[in-house]
N, C-alpha and C positions, 0 to 999 in steps of 0.2 A: 503494498501499499503505500502509494507517497504522502508524503506529510511535509509540513514545515515546522521550524522549531524557532523557538525564542530562547537565548542564554541569558541571566540574570548576573551580570558582572560588574555590576556600577556601585555595589557597595563599598564602604570603607573598611568596615573589619575591625572594629575597634577593640572589639572583646578578643581579637585573637593576637593582641601586641602591637608595639610599635614597628613600623617598617614599612614595606610596599602593602599594598592593600591585597587580602588573601587569595583573591580569583589569580594574581600575576604575582605570585610567590611559585618560587620552583619546587616539583614534585617529581622524584625520579626523573632530573632533566630536563623536566618539561614545564610550564607553566600551568597552572592549575587550570585555567578555565579551558585551556586546549585537550585535558583528557577528556572532559565533556564534548567539544566539538568536534572531536576525531570520532570518539564512540558514536554520535548523531551522525555523521557522512557516513560511517561504517553500515550503520543499521539504515540507512536509504535517504535521509534527509536531503533534499533537494533544494532549499532555500534557508538558510539560517543568518536572525538577525541576533547580533551579539549586543545587548545592553552595556554599555562602559562609560566609567565616568569623564567628563570632558577633560580632566587634565590625564587621563592616561591613555588617549586614544594612540599616541605614539607608541606607547608600550604594548596596548593590545595589536597595533598593527606588526611590532616586530614580531612579535610570538605565534599571530596566526596566520599574516599575511599572505605566504605561501598555499595555502588552503583553499580550496574552491568552494563557488557558493556563498560564502561569507562575505554580512552587510554589518558593518560597524556604527552603532547606531549610539549617540548620546544619550546617556540614562538620565534620570531624574534625581532629585532630593529625595525620593521614596523607594520603595520594590516596585509600587502599583505605578508612579510614572514612569519607571522604566518599561517596565511590562507595556503601557500603554503607548508609549514612543517606539518600542520594538513593532507591537502589532501594525501600526502604519506603515514600518518600513517592509516588510515584506512583500513580496512582488506579488502586483495584484491580478496577476492572472493565476497563481495559486489560491485565491482566499475561497475558493471552493474547496477545499481541501483541510485533512485536520491538521493542527497545529500542537505542538507539546510546548510546555515551557517546563524548563529546567534550570535550578538554581548552578550557577558555576562551584558552590563549594561544596557540591556531591561530586567529587571525580571519577569515582566507580562506578558509573554507566557504563551499562552492558546494551548489547542487541537484544537480550531477552526482557531486559524490562521495558524498553522500548515496545515488543512487540505484545508486550501483556496489556500494555495502557492503550495500545491502538486496538486492541481485539476487544479489551470492556467499553470502549467508545462505541462498537454498535449498538450496544445495550442501554446506552442513556447518553445524556447530554455532555458530560462531563467523565473521565475516569482518572482516580488517582493512586498512586503504590501507598501502600498505607501497613503500619505493621499494629498488631493489640499490643496494649500495654503488658507488661510481665511483673513490673515491679511493683510494690505496694506505695501507694501516693498516700503524702502527707502533706497536713496545709495547718501555718501557725494561724490562729484564732485568738490574738492577744494572748494570755497567758496558757492557752490549751492548744494542745497538739490534734488535730481531727484526721480521720482518717477516710476520706473518702473513697466512694465503691470506684473501682476500675472498669465495671462492667461495661460495654458499648462505647469504651474511649480508645482512639486508636491514635499512633503516631503519624503524622501526614507527611511524606516525602515526596520529592520529586523526582521523574516526570509527572507532567500531569499534560491531560490530554482534554481537547475541547474542538468542536466546529468553530472555525475561522471565524464566521460572522457571528456566530452566538456570542464568542468571549467578547469580541469587539462591542459587540449592541451592550451586553454585560456592566465592561468598564464603563462606556457610555453612561450607564444608568446608576452608576455608582455615587453615591455622595462625594462633593470634593472635601471634604472637613473631616473624612476617615478614611481611617488607611488600614485595610484587610491585611490578615496574616498569611494569605495565600489563595490563587485564582480559582479555586473551588468555591471559596466561598463567597467572591463576586458572582459567579455563575449562579449558585443555591440562590442569593440574594435576588438573583432575575427570576427566579421560577425554577433555573433548571433542575433536571436530575444529574449527580455524582454518582459514579459507581466505584467501588472500593473493590481493589485487586492486592495480591499478596507482595509486600514490600520485601525491600532484603536490608539485614542488617550493614552491608558494604555500602549502603547508598548514604549514610550517615553525614551529616553536614559538619566541614570544618569551622569550628567554632569559636574555642579555645586555642591557647598554645599546646596543652598537652594533646589536643586530636591532631595537630601534624605532627607529633612525634609517630604517633601509631599509624598515621597515613603514610610515612614512610617505611615503616617495618612493613605494611601490605605493597606498597611499590615495589619493595626491592622484592619481595617474594612473586610478583606479576610479571617480572622480567622473565623473558625467554632466550635461551641458548639455543641456537640451529647449527646444527652442522653438516656439510656435505661432503662427499669424496670425489673425486674425479680420478681419471685412468684415463691415458690414450697413449698409441704406440703406432709408429710409420714405418715401413721398410726401408732400408738404404739403397741408394740409387746412385747413378752418376750426376755431377753435379758441381759448383763449385762454391757454395756456402752451405751452411745448416743456420736454419735460424730456431734459436732457444727463447723464449721469454722476451718476446720482441727485439732481441740481439743477434745480428749478423753474425756468423762465424764464419772466416773463409777455411774453405776445407777442400778434399779433391773429392767428396761425395757429399750427397744432402740427402733429405728425408722427403722419401716420396709422397706426394697428397695431392686431393681436387681444390686443395690452399694453398696456405703458407706451409702448412704440414707441422707447424709448430705446438710441438705434443706439449710443451711446457704449459703456455697459455689457452691451450686447449683441456686439458686437465684440468686447470685453476677456473674456467669458466664451466667446467661439468662440475665443480665441486660448490660453485656459488650458485649455478641453478638449481642443484640439488639442495641445498640449503634453504631455498625458498619453492621448492615444489614445482619447478617450473619445467622438468622432463630434463634432455641433456640436448650438447650443441645439435646433435644431427637431427632433432625435431624443429630447430629454428633455423 
């Protein structure tokens, strides 16, 4: 299913501590926002609007510049203002398709998360990923400590999926003097139905300094090491030089082949193709 996406990356992230806003800090060698943008592209997004603080536009361009189908949008002072700006920036000819809204501070987004949200959207006006509460809740009420029921309570996550026109209309109807906590709240306030699909603990939001330490450990475990093996051989024949690894070596014989018969580079090429699962040099 074709879809558009909004990545909200305009916040200052003050709770994360001093320094670069959290969406543009490095995680596993990449900007945190880039993790989500790459995941959405891999899942099939054909138009992504990234809401960025005005003073971070150049940083965002440096972090995301070569990725396709990306539009950088100046975000607002609030999350809802950033989402409104991003909705407007999405390509007009794609406004009949679903749009996913995702927080850049949730970097461990996967294709499965996207698929779940889009599938749930077929049964409602919106769909969110959410986790049931597992911990006991406590509420301070003056000197007393109360224990509210957690029955029916969920931890909402992103991505959240909607139909573009419904999301735009819901935001247009939302009061300017109120700030919603997420996009599902805006859609339900406009009378829309929102479905819940299973969330994922790995979609936690990076908020406090200790979250970044945990994310680095997870990012290290997510790195893949790929290996490939290459082998090549050519027979000797009459000639005046041998090519090995791109170097010409004068000789009274040569390696016979349909190409330059450079066994060194051919073996290396096969190893690289093998490592990315792209067959061997003969197929290309």
